[in-house]
C-alpha positions in Angstrom: 20.3 -37.2 -24.7 22.4 -39.9 -26.5 20.2 -42.7 -28.3 21.7 -46.3 -29.0 20.2 -49.4 -30.3 21.0 -52.7 -28.7 20.1 -56.2 -29.1 19.5 -58.8 -26.2 22.6 -59.8 -24.3 24.5 -56.6 -25.5 25.7 -54.1 -23.0 26.2 -50.3 -22.3 29.2 -49.2 -20.1 28.8 -45.9 -18.0 31.6 -44.5 -16.3 34.0 -46.6 -14.5 31.7 -49.2 -13.4 28.0 -49.3 -14.4 27.2 -52.0 -16.9 23.8 -52.0 -18.4 22.7 -55.3 -20.3 19.8 -55.9 -22.3 18.1 -59.2 -20.7 14.9 -59.2 -22.6 12.6 -57.5 -25.0 9.1 -58.6 -25.0 6.6 -56.2 -27.2 7.1 -52.5 -25.9 9.0 -53.8 -22.8 12.6 -54.0 -22.4 14.2 -55.8 -19.1 17.5 -54.5 -18.3 20.0 -55.7 -16.0 22.1 -53.2 -14.2 25.5 -54.0 -12.4 26.8 -51.0 -10.4 29.0 -50.6 -7.6 27.2 -50.6 -4.1 27.9 -47.0 -3.5 25.9 -46.0 -6.7 22.2 -45.9 -6.0 19.9 -47.1 -8.8 16.4 -46.1 -8.9 13.2 -46.1 -11.4 12.8 -42.4 -12.3 9.2 -42.5 -10.4 10.6 -44.0 -7.3 13.4 -41.2 -7.3 10.9 -38.7 -8.0 8.8 -39.8 -4.7 12.0 -40.2 -2.6 12.8 -36.1 -3.7 9.2 -35.1 -2.8 9.3 -37.0 0.5 12.5 -35.2 1.4 11.4 -32.2 0.4 8.1 -32.4 2.4 10.2 -33.6 5.4 12.8 -30.5 5.2 9.8 -27.8 5.0 8.0 -29.6 8.0 11.2 -29.5 10.1 11.6 -26.0 9.3 8.2 -25.2 10.9 8.8 -27.0 14.3 8.6 -24.6 17.1 11.7 -23.6 19.0 11.6 -24.9 22.4 13.1 -22.3 25.3 15.2 -24.4 27.4 
């Protein structure tokens, strides 16, 4: 893991199009601005994990559907 120090209004560049800006620091919270191409999905980790879990459950339930004899 790369660990960097940044101040308000400083930025990080990831790859060829993702820019993360430090917008605000208040106590133990940091507000980030993320500028990324539309084809790059950006999620909070807890949301991403919930999506992955839901996709896993959906895939498992579709495997359990009975086959219809046509």
